[in-house]
SEPA-600124 format. One record per residue (C-alpha): z, x, y; residue in one letter; residue number from 1. Coordinates in steps of 0.1 Angstrom, whole numbers, plus 5000, padded with zeros to 4 digits. Layout:
BEGIN
    c3    c1    c2  r    k
     Z     X     Y  a  NUM
...
***
This chain:
BEGIN
    c3    c1    c2  r    k
  6042  7524  2256  x    1
  6033  7546  2227  x    2
  6001  7557  2244  x    3
  6014  7558  2280  x    4
  6030  7584  2301  x    5
  6065  7570  2295  x    6
  6063  7588  2261  x    7
  6066  7625  2262  x    8
  6034  7635  2242  x    9
  6045  7671  2239  x   10
  6083  7671  2234  x   11
  6089  7636  2220  x   12
  6111  7608  2232  x   13
  6107  7583  2260  x   14
  6115  7584  2297  x   15
  6138  7558  2312  x   16
  6112  7534  2327  x   17
  6078  7535  2345  x   18
  6070  7524  2380  x   19
  6037  7508  2371  x   20
  6025  7481  2348  x   21
  6004  7504  2326  x   22
  6035  7525  2314  x   23
  6018  7555  2329  x   24
  6041  7569  2357  x   25
  6077  7573  2344  x   26
  6109  7580  2361  x   27
  6112  7612  2341  x   28
  6149  7609  2333  x   29
  6155  7605  2295  x   30
  6185  7586  2282  x   31
  6201  7588  2248  x   32
  6206  7550  2246  x   33
  6169  7542  2253  x   34
  6156  7566  2226  x   35
  6182  7553  2201  x   36
  6171  7518  2205  x   37
  6134  7528  2204  x   38
  6139  7548  2173  x   39
  6153  7518  2155  x   40
  6126  7495  2168  x   41
  6097  7518  2159  x   42
  6112  7523  2124  x   43
  6113  7486  2118  x   44
  6078  7483  2132  x   45
  6066  7510  2108  x   46
  6083  7492  2079  x   47
  6064  7461  2088  x   48
  6030  7478  2095  x   49
  6031  7513  2080  x   50
  6014  7525  2112  x   51
  6011  7563  2112  x   52
  6016  7562  2150  x   53
  6050  7545  2147  x   54
  6061  7570  2120  x   55
  6050  7599  2143  x   56
  6070  7584  2172  x   57
  6101  7582  2151  x   58
  6098  7618  2140  x   59
  6092  7629  2175  x   60
  6123  7611  2188  x   61
  6145  7626  2161  x   62
  6130  7661  2167  x   63
  6137  7657  2205  x   64
  6173  7646  2198  x   65
  6180  7676  2176  x   66
  6163  7701  2199  x   67
  6175  7688  2233  x   68
  6204  7664  2230  x   69
  6229  7681  2207  x   70
  6261  7687  2226  x   71
  6279  7721  2223  x   72
  6308  7710  2202  x   73
  6291  7681  2184  x   74
  6277  7646  2191  x   75
  6248  7638  2213  x   76
  6246  7644  2251  x   77
  6240  7615  2274  x   78
  6208  7622  2294  x   79
  6183  7646  2308  x   80
  6176  7646  2346  x   81
  6143  7637  2360  x   82
  6142  7666  2385  x   83
  6138  7703  2381  x   84
  6134  7729  2409  x   85
  6140  7700  2433  x   86
  6110  7680  2422  x   87
  6108  7649  2400  x   88
  6088  7654  2369  x   89
  6079  7690  2376  x   90
  6089  7701  2341  x   91
  6066  7675  2325  x   92
  6034  7674  2345  x   93
  6003  7697  2345  x   94
  5972  7707  2364  x   95
  5939  7708  2347  x   96
  5936  7745  2354  x   97
  5970  7752  2337  x   98
  5959  7734  2305  x   99
  5925  7751  2305  x  100
  5941  7785  2309  x  101
  5964  7779  2280  x  102
  5939  7762  2256  x  103
  5906  7778  2264  x  104
  5875  7759  2274  x  105
  5864  7744  2241  x  106
  5898  7730  2232  x  107
  5904  7719  2268  x  108
  5874  7696  2267  x  109
  5887  7677  2237  x  110
  5923  7676  2250  x  111
  5912  7665  2285  x  112
  5892  7636  2271  x  113
  5920  7623  2249  x  114
  5950  7629  2272  x  115
  5935  7619  2306  x  116
  5933  7653  2321  x  117
  5911  7655  2353  x  118
  5908  7680  2381  x  119
  5923  7655  2406  x  120
  5951  7644  2382  x  121
  5965  7609  2378  x  122
  5997  7612  2398  x  123
  6002  7630  2430  x  124
  5975  7656  2422  x  125
  5990  7664  2388  x  126
  5985  7651  2353  x  127
  6009  7629  2333  x  128
  5997  7633  2297  x  129
  5987  7599  2282  x  130
  5962  7583  2259  x  131
  5958  7550  2277  x  132
  5921  7556  2285  x  133
  5910  7572  2253  x  134
  5884  7546  2241  x  135
  5869  7569  2214  x  136
  5894  7576  2187  x  137
  5895  7613  2176  x  138
  5885  7621  2140  x  139
  5911  7633  2115  x  140
  5899  7669  2121  x  141
  5902  7664  2159  x  142
  5937  7650  2156  x  143
  5948  7681  2136  x  144
  5933  7703  2164  x  145
  5951  7682  2190  x  146
  5984  7686  2172  x  147
  5980  7723  2174  x  148
  5971  7721  2211  x  149
  6002  7700  2218  x  150
  6024  7725  2200  x  151
  6009  7753  2221  x  152
  6014  7735  2254  x  153
  6049  7725  2244  x  154
  6058  7762  2237  x  155
  6045  7771  2271  x  156
  6064  7742  2287  x  157
  6096  7755  2271  x  158
  6094  7785  2294  x  159
  6097  7764  2325  x  160
  6130  7758  2343  x  161
  6145  7728  2325  x  162
  6159  7696  2340  x  163
  6197  7694  2341  x  164
  6215  7677  2312  x  165
  6245  7654  2313  x  166
  6263  7667  2282  x  167
  6291  7641  2281  x  168
  6294  7626  2246  x  169
  6299  7588  2249  x  170
  6311  7568  2219  x  171
  6290  7538  2227  x  172
  6257  7556  2232  x  173
  6264  7579  2202  x  174
  6270  7548  2181  x  175
  6236  7535  2190  x  176
  6219  7567  2179  x  177
  6240  7571  2147  x  178
  6230  7536  2136  x  179
  6193  7543  2145  x  180
  6193  7575  2125  x  181
  6209  7559  2095  x  182
  6186  7529  2095  x  183
  6154  7548  2102  x  184
  6163  7576  2078  x  185
  6169  7551  2050  x  186
  6137  7532  2056  x  187
  6115  7563  2060  x  188
  6131  7583  2033  x  189
  6144  7610  2057  x  190
  6177  7621  2042  x  191
  6182  7647  2070  x  192
  6183  7619  2096  x  193
  6211  7602  2076  x  194
  6229  7635  2073  x  195
  6227  7640  2111  x  196
  6241  7605  2116  x  197
  6270  7613  2092  x  198
  6277  7646  2110  x  199
  6278  7629  2144  x  200
  6300  7600  2131  x  201
  6324  7626  2117  x  202
  6326  7643  2151  x  203
  6334  7610  2168  x  204
  6362  7603  2143  x  205
  6376  7638  2145  x  206
  6373  7646  2182  x  207
  6373  7612  2199  x  208
  6401  7593  2182  x  209
  6438  7595  2190  x  210
  6465  7578  2169  x  211
  6438  7557  2153  x  212
  6424  7546  2186  x  213
  6388  7554  2197  x  214
  6383  7572  2230  x  215
  6353  7567  2253  x  216
  6340  7602  2263  x  217
  6342  7639  2253  x  218
  6332  7670  2272  x  219
  6343  7707  2270  x  220
  6369  7701  2243  x  221
  6385  7671  2260  x  222
  6383  7635  2248  x  223
  6392  7611  2276  x  224
  6396  7575  2286  x  225
  6404  7545  2265  x  226
  6375  7530  2246  x  227
  6357  7499  2258  x  228
  6345  7469  2239  x  229
  6310  7485  2238  x  230
  6324  7517  2223  x  231
  6339  7498  2194  x  232
  6310  7474  2190  x  233
  6284  7501  2187  x  234
  6306  7524  2165  x  235
  6313  7495  2142  x  236
  6276  7489  2140  x  237
  6271  7526  2132  x  238
  6297  7525  2105  x  239
  6283  7494  2088  x  240
  6247  7508  2090  x  241
  6259  7541  2075  x  242
  6277  7522  2047  x  243
  6244  7504  2039  x  244
  6225  7537  2040  x  245
  6250  7558  2019  x  246
  6271  7533  1999  x  247
  6302  7553  2010  x  248
  6330  7528  2014  x  249
  6348  7551  2039  x  250
  6324  7538  2066  x  251
  6333  7503  2057  x  252
  6370  7512  2061  x  253
  6363  7526  2096  x  254
  6344  7494  2105  x  255
  6372  7471  2095  x  256
  6398  7494  2112  x  257
  6380  7492  2145  x  258
  6375  7455  2141  x  259
  6412  7451  2137  x  260
  6418  7472  2168  x  261
  6396  7449  2187  x  262
  6414  7418  2174  x  263
  6448  7434  2184  x  264
  6439  7447  2219  x  265
  6407  7432  2232  x  266
  6404  7396  2219  x  267
  6409  7367  2243  x  268
  6432  7345  2223  x  269
  6429  7317  2248  x  270
  6392  7317  2257  x  271
  6376  7333  2226  x  272
  6355  7365  2223  x  273
  6365  7400  2236  x  274
  6374  7415  2269  x  275
  6357  7447  2280  x  276
  6390  7466  2282  x  277
  6421  7468  2261  x  278
  6453  7450  2269  x  279
  6471  7483  2272  x  280
  6444  7501  2292  x  281
  6447  7509  2329  x  282
  6453  7477  2348  x  283
  6422  7463  2366  x  284
  6419  7436  2393  x  285
  6398  7415  2369  x  286
  6396  7420  2332  x  287
  6360  7411  2325  x  288
  6345  7394  2295  x  289
  6307  7392  2293  x  290
  6278  7387  2269  x  291
  6250  7398  2292  x  292
  6228  7426  2280  x  293
  6219  7454  2304  x  294
  6201  7486  2294  x  295
  6221  7484  2262  x  296
  6231  7453  2242  x  297
  6262  7436  2253  x  298
  6293  7445  2232  x  299
  6301  7408  2224  x  300
  6264  7401  2216  x  301
  6260  7429  2191  x  302
  6295  7425  2177  x  303
  6289  7389  2167  x  304
  6261  7400  2143  x  305
  6280  7431  2130  x  306
  6311  7410  2123  x  307
  6289  7386  2104  x  308
  6277  7415  2083  x  309
  6312  7426  2077  x  310
  6321  7392  2064  x  311
  6292  7393  2039  x  312
  6300  7429  2028  x  313
  6338  7424  2024  x  314
  6342  7386  2018  x  315
  6368  7384  2045  x  316
  6362  7351  2062  x  317
  6381  7362  2094  x  318
  6351  7383  2104  x  319
  6328  7353  2102  x  320
  6353  7332  2122  x  321
  6353  7358  2149  x  322
  6315  7360  2149  x  323
  6312  7323  2153  x  324
  6339  7323  2180  x  325
  6318  7348  2201  x  326
  6287  7326  2197  x  327
  6306  7294  2207  x  328
  6323  7311  2237  x  329
  6290  7321  2253  x  330
  6268  7293  2241  x  331
  6270  7274  2274  x  332
  6253  7304  2291  x  333
  6221  7296  2272  x  334
  6215  7266  2296  x  335
  6218  7288  2326  x  336
  6198  7319  2318  x  337
  6186  7330  2283  x  338
  6171  7363  2293  x  339
  6203  7385  2291  x  340
  6214  7370  2258  x  341
  6190  7387  2234  x  342
  6217  7405  2214  x  343
  6236  7372  2210  x  344
  6204  7354  2198  x  345
  6197  7382  2172  x  346
  6233  7380  2161  x  347
  6231  7343  2157  x  348
  6203  7347  2132  x  349
  6226  7370  2112  x  350
  6254  7345  2114  x  351
  6233  7314  2106  x  352
  6207  7327  2081  x  353
  6215  7362  2068  x  354
  6196  7380  2041  x  355
  6221  7394  2015  x  356
  6205  7421  1995  x  357
  6223  7437  1966  x  358
  6208  7466  1946  x  359
  6225  7469  1912  x  360
  6218  7501  1892  x  361
  6229  7535  1883  x  362
  6230  7555  1916  x  363
  6218  7586  1898  x  364
  6187  7569  1883  x  365
  6155  7576  1903  x  366
  6143  7541  1897  x  367
  6174  7527  1914  x  368
  6167  7549  1944  x  369
  6131  7536  1946  x  370
  6143  7500  1946  x  371
  6169  7508  1972  x  372
  6143  7524  1995  x  373
  6120  7494  1990  x  374
  6148  7470  1998  x  375
  6156  7488  2030  x  376
  6120  7487  2042  x  377
  6115  7450  2033  x  378
  6148  7435  2045  x  379
  6149  7420  2080  x  380
  6174  7433  2106  x  381
  6196  7402  2101  x  382
  6207  7415  2067  x  383
  6237  7428  2048  x  384
  6226  7453  2022  x  385
  6247  7471  1996  x  386
  6241  7492  1965  x  387
  6265  7490  1936  x  388
  6267  7502  1900  x  389
  6265  7476  1872  x  390
  6298  7458  1867  x  391
  6311  7466  1902  x  392
  6327  7435  1917  x  393
  6312  7418  1946  x  394
  6333  7395  1969  x  395
  6339  7362  1953  x  396
  6320  7345  1981  x  397
  6288  7365  1975  x  398
  6261  7344  1959  x  399
  6253  7372  1935  x  400
  6289  7377  1924  x  401
  6282  7365  1888  x  402
  6252  7388  1884  x  403
  6267  7422  1886  x  404
  6261  7431  1850  x  405
  6223  7428  1854  x  406
  6204  7456  1871  x  407
  6178  7449  1898  x  408
  6175  7438  1934  x  409
  6190  7404  1943  x  410
  6177  7388  1975  x  411
  6199  7360  1987  x  412
  6192  7337  2016  x  413
  6222  7315  2022  x  414
  6237  7305  1988  x  415
  6204  7309  1969  x  416
  6195  7341  1951  x  417
  6163  7354  1936  x  418
  6160  7365  1900  x  419
  6166  7403  1897  x  420
  6135  7421  1911  x  421
  6128  7454  1893  x  422
  6095  7464  1908  x  423
  6091  7480  1943  x  424
  6060  7461  1952  x  425
  6076  7428  1942  x  426
  6105  7432  1967  x  427
  6084  7426  1998  x  428
  6066  7397  1983  x  429
  6098  7381  1972  x  430
  6113  7386  2007  x  431
  6083  7371  2024  x  432
  6082  7341  2003  x  433
  6120  7333  2004  x  434
  6122  7340  2041  x  435
  6093  7316  2048  x  436
  6106  7288  2026  x  437
  6141  7290  2041  x  438
  6128  7293  2077  x  439
  6104  7264  2082  x  440
  6077  7270  2108  x  441
  6083  7307  2108  x  442
  6063  7336  2093  x  443
***
């Protein structure tokens, strides 16, 4: 995918899907929710591999989001159309002659070799830029030249008639991007990404809540429609992730508030888990309750893991009970079809075998910041991570509750905690060893 035409090699971000098995020919529409999920995925892949390509992709997604997806009043717009001037992909594709005219012959020869540019094109006589067939890797010097060429072509492309944009701000899709920016920003030491996540979260709170209740959409100064389960689940995930990234307890307060709203208005007290709509929303023929993922994770599936993290961060056992209730409610579906239940499976790992990571130290000490950054990079997604000053109380149920006077990073899997780790390079090794010994048969 990173090398294929589904990725916009000039402007960043990914198209919605491709129509071929090579990831070459996209449906050129770009969706906020796809790029939010891919940002978080590539960030975790970078943390595991330190691949320069993965880091580049994350930076490109964020740059595209800032440049093309900021809504007029705040928040992120929903999508970009595939068509412009009545043709699908017209904004994104090139002819060889167009590229030669912009770059000149010498640069064109290098660019054409790397990005699959031919006189006949690779799609309907035009060229979709990609690197799928580039067998000979460019040198460092050539990559620098290619970056300059990409910037030049992008500037020229910006002069074309742009595809239309759906500028609705949706709470659920914004929640996905907020969480991705906070998580990726913390792992990759990009404070501006976290700041963008915080700004967007503040917009949702200020413009898309009424009487403490979340609303679904915003456009042209109007917030409308009662929020769905997905809106709450994704915004709770955003709040928890921002708390982990910033240690600002206000985010934890919003997470618990929205969890309480779900309990009051969305929970199925008889059958367990949560309905898609509130009990005081517009009446529907059928009030649905599902755990099947679609192009975004299911609200119930994601919520199970987020509630489990809330339990670990707050010590409130009710959140774990609700998380387990979701898993139990939908467990029979596993025997019918496992494929739409990925979010639930990921959440189950958080419920059953979470990693609790506590960084204790002076927040103004650069060494504490280094340990915190290393912990974010090393910790698995099924984690609850918090930073506290020495002496700050942890929940009584926390396995490191009696260790708050001692600085360092405590890595707890289940009830067992490591000794305090005080060196960055030791954190990943400790994680790897403890995760392996508590997960038999897994790397």
